[in-house]
N, C-alpha and C positions, 0 to 999 in steps of 0.2 A: 431264605432272603429272596426278594424279588428284584427283578431287573426292570429298570425304568430308562426308557430313551428319551431325550430332549430334542427340541426342535432343531438345534444345531448339530444333532447326530451323537452327541455325547451319551454314555450309558453309565449308570451308576446303580449299585445294589442297596437295598433298604430292607429292614426288617418288616415281615408281614404285619399289617395292622396300623403301619404309620399313616398319618393324616397327610393329605396333600399340602397342607399349611406347613407341616413340620418339614416336609421335603423342601418347600421353598425357603424356610428359615435356615436349612442347612446349606443351601446353595448361596444366600445372600440375604442380609437383615434387610437391606433397603428393598430387596424384591418382595420379601414377605410383607413388609410395611405397606407397600404400595399395591399389593395383590387384591383383586377383587373377586375373581373365580378362577378355576382351572379348566382346562380341556383335557380329558383323560381318555385316551383311545377314541379320538374324534367326536366326544360328547362332553358338553358342559357340565361341570360337576362342583358342588359345594367344596370349598377349601377344607371343611371339617370332615370330608369324606375319607373313610378308613381304606387304604389299599389293600386288596387281597388277591391281586394278580399282576403278572407282567403287563407292561403296557407303555404307550407314548404319552408324554405330559408336556404341556404348555401352560405356564402361569401367565395370565393376563391381568392388566391394570386398566384404569379408567381410560387411557389413550385408545383402547380398543372398543369397537363399536358393540362387541358381544358383551364385554364387561359393563359399559355404560348402561346398557339395558337391564342387566342384573342389578346394577348399584340403584338404579331408579326403581325397579320392582320392589326392591327392599324398602326403599323410601315410602313407597305406597302402603306397605304392610305397617310402617311406623305411623304414617297418617291415619290408617284405619284403628290402629291401638289408641292413638291420642283421641280420636273421635269417641271411641267406646269408653273411654275413661271419662269424658266430658259429658256424654249424653248415652248413659249405659242402655237405654231402650232401642238405640239404633241397630238396625239390621244391615249386614254386609252384603254386597253384590260382588263386583269384580274389581280390581284394581292392577292394571297391566301398565307397563313402561309404553311410552310412546316417543316419537321423535323429540329429542330436547327435553323430556320431562316424564311425567306419570299422572295418573288420576286414580280416583276411587269413587265408586257409585255407591250411595247409601240411600237406605229408606229409614227416614227418621221423622218423629214428631216435631222436632226442632227444623225450623226454616233457616238454613245457613244464609249469611250475608257475608260481605267482605270485612265488616267489622269483627266477625268471629276469627279471622286469619291469625292475628297476633295471639290470641288465646290458644288455638290450635298449635300454632308454632312453638310457643313457649312449652306446651306439654310434648310436643316431638322432641324438643331439645332436651327435655328431662330423660326422655326414653334413650335418646342417643348417649346422653351422658352417663346413664346407668350402665352402658355396655352389655346389655344382656346377649348371652350366647343364643344364636339363632339355630335351633335344633330341628333337624327333619325326623319325622317319625312316620312308619307306614302303618295303616290300619286295614283291616278287612272291611267289606263292604258294611255288614250289618253294625259293626262298631262305629264306623264313620257316620253312618245315617243316624245311630242313637246319640252319638256325641253332639252333633249340630242340631238334632231335632230338640235335644233337652235344652239347648240354649236359643231355641226358637229362631235359629238361622235358616229361614225357608228358602233362601236363594242358594245357600250351599247345599241343602238337602236336594233341591231340584237338580243341580249340577251333578251331584253324586248319583242321582237315579238315572241319569242319561249316559253315565259312563259305561262302556262295554263290560261285560262280565269278568273279562281277563285283566281289565285295567288295573294298574298299581295305584292305590290310593294314598296319597301322603299329605302330611300336614306339617306346618312350621310353627315352632313355638318359640316366643321371645318374652320372657318374664311371665306375666298372667295371660299374655295374648296367644291365641291360637288360631290360625287360619288355614282353610283349605289351599293347597298350592302344589304344583308339580315342581317348582323350584328351576334352578338353584338359586341361592341367596348369598350375601356376603356373610363372614363367619359370625359377626356380632353387630348390634346396633351401633356400636361406638365407631365401627369403619365409616359410617356416615358423617359428613363434617357440615356441610353448608346446605340448609334446605329453605325453600321459598314457596309458598302457596301464592298462585298467580290468578286465578279466575274460577267462576262457578258456571255451570250450565245445567240444563234438564237433560235427561237421558232415559229413553224408554228401556226397561228391562229386556235385553237380549235384541234390542233394537227395532221392536215391533210395537206399533201404535196400538196394538191390541192389549199391550201389557201395561203396568203401572209405571208412571213417570217417576223416576229416582232423581236424587240430587248428586251431581257430579262436581268434585272438588279437583281442580288441577293444580300441579305444583312442578317443581323442579329441583335438582339437587346437584352439587358439585363437591369434589373434594377440597376446593380451595375458593376462598371469597373473591378473589379476583377474577376466577371464571365466572362466578355468578354475576359480579359487576359488568364484565363484558357481555354476558348474555342478555342482561336487563337493558344494556345500552342499545344492543341491537334490536330488542324489541320496541324501545321507544322510537329508534330509527325508522324501524318497518312501519310504524303508525304513521310517521311523517311521509314515507314513500308510498303508502297506500295508493295502487294504481286507479282505484276508483275516484279517489278525490283528485289526484294529479290529472286523470283523464278529463275530468270536468274543468279543473282550473286552466289547463293547457290546451283546451278545445280539441281533444284527440277522439274521445269517444264516450257515448253515454249508454246506459241500459235504462229503459223507461217503462212505467207501469203498463203501458200499451203493449209492451212485448217483453215480458219477463223471460230472461234467458235468451234473448234475441239481440245482441248488441248493435247499436247504431254507431257507424264510424263518421266522424266530422271531417271537413277537409284536411286539417293538419294530421289527423289520424291516418287518413288515406295515403298521405305522402309517405309516412313511415311503412305502411304496409305494402305500398308499390315498390319502395326501395328493397324491401326484403324480397318480395317477389321476383324483381328484376335480378337481384344477386343469385337467387335460387335457379332462376332459369340459365343464367350465364354458366353457372357451376355444373348444372346438370347437362347443358349442351356439351361442354368441354368432357365430361364423363360418359358420353355416349348414350343418353337418354332421349327418347322421343316422347314429345308431350301430347296427351290426348285430353279429351273431356268427355265425360259420360252423364247420361240424364239423371236428374234428382229423383224422379218417380219412375219405378219399374214393377213389373207385375208380381203378384203373389208366388206365382210358379217359381220364378227365379229365386226368390228368397227361401222357398222350401227347398229347392235343389242345393242351394248354398249351405243350408243348415242354420241359417239366421232365424227362419220362422220357428225352429224348436228351440234353439239355444239363446235367442236374443229378443223374442217377441216383446217382452215387457218393457223394452227400451226403444221401442220403434213406434212411428206414427204411421196411420193407414188412411186411405181413402178409396172411393169407388169411382170408377170410370166406365161408362157404358155397362153398368151393372156388373162389372168384374173388379176383383180386390186387387188393390195395388198398395205398395208401401213406399214411404219417402225413405231414401237409402240412409242407413245408419253408418254404412262403410262403403268404400269405392270398389272393393276387390271383384264382386260379381261383374260389374260393369266392364272392368278391366279384362276379365275373362272373355267376355263376349267380343270385345275389341280383338283379342288374339284370335278368336274363331273365324273372323271375318277372312282371312287368308290361310292358304296352305303353307306350312313353313318347312324349311329344309334344316337339317342339323348345322348347315354352313351358316344360318342367320343367328344361331343362338351363341351367346345369350342375347335375348331381346329385352331390352330396358325400356319400359313405358313409364311415364311420370304424368301425374295430375294434381292440379290444384282443386280438389273436389270438396264442394259444400256438402256437408252431411248433418243430419238432424238426429238427435237422441233424446229420448224423453228422460228428464231428470227431476227428481222430486223439488218442489220450490224451496225447501228448507236447505238445500245443499248449492243452490246457485249462489255464485260469488263472482261478480264483475266479470272480467274476461277469463278467469281462472276456471270456472265451472259454469258452461253454458249449455243451451240446447240446440244452437246451430253454430257450426264452425267449419274452417276450411283446413282440411288435412293436406299437408305437403306429401301426397302419397305416391308411391312408386311400385310397380310389380315387375320382377325380373323373372323371366322364362329361360331355363337354362338346361343344359345336359348334366347328368349325375356327376360327371367327372369335373363339371365347372363350379360346384357347389363352394367349396372352400375359397377358391379365388374371388368368387363374387360377394361372398360375405366379407372378406377382407377388404375388397374394394369399397363397400358400404361403410365399413369402420372407419376407412381413410377419409371418405366423404364427410362423414360425421364429425370427425376430429377437425376437418378444415373449417366447418361451420362453426363449431363451439370455441375454437381457438380464436376465430376473428372477434368474437365478443368477449374474449377474456375469460371464459368459463373453464374451470376444471369439471372433471365429472368422474364418476364411478360406475361400474358396469355390473349388472345382474342378469344371471341366466335362470329363466323360468321354465319349469317342467310340466308335465302332464297334469290338467286339473281333474277333478272328480268327474265332472261331466265333460266328455270330450268325444270326438269322432276318431276312428281308427284303431288299429290294433298296437299292443304294446310294442312289438317288434318296429314298427314304422316310427313310433314316438322315441323310441331308443336310438334308431339310425339317426333321426333328424337332431336330436338332443347332443349326439356326440359329435356331429359335424359342426354344430354351433361352438360347443366347447373346444373343439380342435381349432377352429378359427382363431377364437380369442387366444388360446395359448400360442399359436403361431405368431400372432401379433404382440405377443408378451404383455397381455393385459390380465391383471388380477381381476377375479370376479367372484361374486357371491351367487350361491344357488338358492333360488326361491322355489321350494318344492311346491308343486301343484298350483302354480300361479300362471301357467301358459294359457294362450288362447285356446278356444275350443277345438280349433283345427291344426294347432302345431305349437312346438316351443318357442321361446323367443329370448332375444337379448334386448334389455332395456339399458338406457343411458340416462343416469341421474345427474343433472348438472348441478354446480353449487354456485350460488350467487354471491354478491358483495357482502351481503348479511349472514353468510355461513348457513342459508337455507338450502335444501336440496329439492329438485323438481325434475320429474320423471317427463322426459320429452321424447328423444328418439327411441326408435324400437326397430328391431329387425326379426321377422318372424319367417321360419323355414316350414314350408308347406308341401307335403306329399299328397294331400287329401284332395283338395279343390281341384287340381288337373284331372283327377279321377272322376270326380262328381260331374265336371263339366266336359268330360270326354275330350280333354286337349290333347293334341299329337303333334309330332313332327316326323318328317320323313328321314329316316337314318341313313348312314352310309350304305347299308345293305339294302335299301330301298324300300324296308317295311316301315310300317308305323309304330312310333314309340311314344311313350309318356314323358312330358318334360316335367322338371321340378321347379317350384317358383318360391320366390322371396317376396314377401310384403315388407314395406318399411316406410317409416318417417322420419324426418330429421328435426324440423321444427316441432313436430307433433301435431300442434294446430297453431295457425298464424295467429288467431285471436289470443290464445293463451301465451304464445312465445312473446307477443307485444306486451301483455300484462306483466310477464316476467322481466322483460327488458325495462319496462317502465320503473319497476321497483329496483332492479339492479343498478340502473343509472340515476335513480331518483329524479326521473325526467329529464336530466341533463344529458341527452342522446349525443353519441359521437357526431362529429360535424356531417359525415355523409349520410346519417340517418335524420338529422335534426329537420323539423318541418321548415323552420326559418333559420338559416344558416348564418345570415348577417342582417343587422339592422342599422341603418344609417341615422345618426343624430345630429341635424344641424342645430348649431348654438343659437342663432338668430334667424329671423326670416331672410336676412341677406345671404344666407348660404343655401336657400332652398334651390336655387338653380343648379348650383354646383352639387348639392346632394343628389338632385335628380339625374344629374350627369353621371355621377358614380353609380347610382342605381341601373342606368341603362347599361353601362359598361359591364357591370357584374351580371346583369340578366343576359347579355350577350355571351357570356361565358357558361350559362346553364347554372348559374349559382342563385339558391333560393334566397331573395334579398327583399327588404321592404324599408320603407322610409317613415320615420317618426316626425312629421313637420307640424305638430300641434304647438300652440303658443305656451309651452310648459318650460320649466327651467330645466337645464340639461341634466342636473343632478337628479331630478324626478324621472327623467326619461331612462338615465342609467339604471336605477333602482328597478324600475319596471321590466326592463330588458332583462336584468338578472333574475327577476322574479319569473320571467318566462322561459328561463334557462337557454337563451339565445347565446351560440358559441362565441360569436363575434359582434361588438359593437363598434361601429366606426363614428367617431365625433369629427365634425367638420365645422371649423370657424374661419375667419378671414384669412388666416396664414395658410391653412390647408388649401383653401379655394386658390389662393395665389400661386402656391407651389405644385399643385396638383398631387397633394398628398392626402393621407387619412391618419389620424390618431386612433390607434388600435387599442381596444380593450377585450382581453381574453376573458371567457367566463370564469376560468379557474386562476390563471396567472396574473389577472388583473392588468394594469395599464402597461402596454408594451411600447408605448412612445409613437412618435410620428414614423410613418413608412410612405415612400412612394406609392401610389395606387398601382402601378404595374407590378411592384415587388409583392404587394399584397394578394393581388390576383395569383401570381406564380405560387406563393406559399399555400393559399387556400385550396387551390386546384389540386396540388400535389397531396394534401391532407386528405381531400376527398377521394381522390383516385386510389390512394393507398388504403383507404377505409381504416385511418388510424383511429386508435380508441383514446 
């Protein structure tokens, strides 16, 4: 008999060879029915796995992100099986799960179009209805190569040939279909319920332009139709909220052919940007930061010293000045360290927190540029904290609190990920382990759950990433905290300790917005262009009903301007209904309609963007109300 311990601490005994699905069935029929995959001894495992040793077990369903990934990866296999049935000469490339869905890349003589989706979905549903068991098999290298070579699956052969000699090679079979895959998968095709193919794209094999262009089919899948309907609704809503379209319509920003990847901010967009920067400065002043500014262009020697020349050169822009090599900065940190070196520092000064709205430039391929979300020039709300080793945990926790203050203000929830040492990195394993443990400890002391991203840290240190969730249930990586023991060494940063000797500080790199440009793009889509009143470029528009009220309308305009409220008047000879509709299209928070009665009484008829007609109010009462809303940064 084997001992299995569950997440709640309970232990039970089971006969050797029992499957994880059978264990789930013994605990609860409902649990087994909803189960997607298991976590056995800390590793994801097929529910069909037979248990041969004692261990810890967690059965997870679609509500868990890990299970959703497995569910959709299994859906990708069903897509590939359907395509092979319909077009047998198709060669298979790869088919991973992605956020909210999956895709599969194909090399086929048939050119796929959206008209094929119904045919493919029907075949996928036949495979799901057949409820084929999904069976894992392990093959030795020679057998695996022979198996896929005989089937002319050249992409699978290439993948196998690149695996290390000691690698376990596994395939998964469902009915007549066999695919190279590490797994895990759902127990059978019948576990999948609702599938939908969504789009097509071209994709180079292995992401290289030197390789063949493949055809990529995207899809998504859910255990319930209501979930799919909600997802499709949000997709449609996302199209309506596309920040590129709203940016043009609302006069916020544009990206032009003359500057691909270099956004232009228009007057109304600058209002939003300036309000965000003003709030940033206020909060950082309260949190004990000192603002600095560093040059955009710095010498090659500096970037060689920082490691960027070796690790980041392909993403940088270069120039020559007086026959010397210079680089346009892709990051602010080397300049921040030069600022630190301008003075001799005592341990009593630390932690020293410096902050910078720093314009950086990074070379991005034209194919990935996307409005404000992926640009070549952007402003990071950067900060660098220089501190004593014993201050590390408290400083990390202080940044976490500041991040929470910012995201909560905009109504964002978020989750946290901890990224560890990448393959190409500076420094010893010991330093990386010490830094990673410090970040983890700070997260745990703050009571934050986090996911570990192995190998996804910066080249100079591990990091905490904050992924915020918007109103359409999409996630965006914005804030980050990076703990760095290496840059202070490279730049020979020191402070005078209590003992009178020189010591090395530790530093944190961190951003909260991430980039002002991208954050504005996210906010535009999150709010659908209907920004909170404190951020709205125009907070109030006055609508006189006839020309008789123009003088009173301008009096209201002046009074509101004197209160620093962003206000304008629409005194065109148009019907008031037309003016109201246009104001609503511009997402202006408040429309004030003034007629003869309002002019006589010194009042305004208030129309709120979401609540509709609020009725007449004395002008003084409206001023107090909107000023409180702006001061409180109400959402």
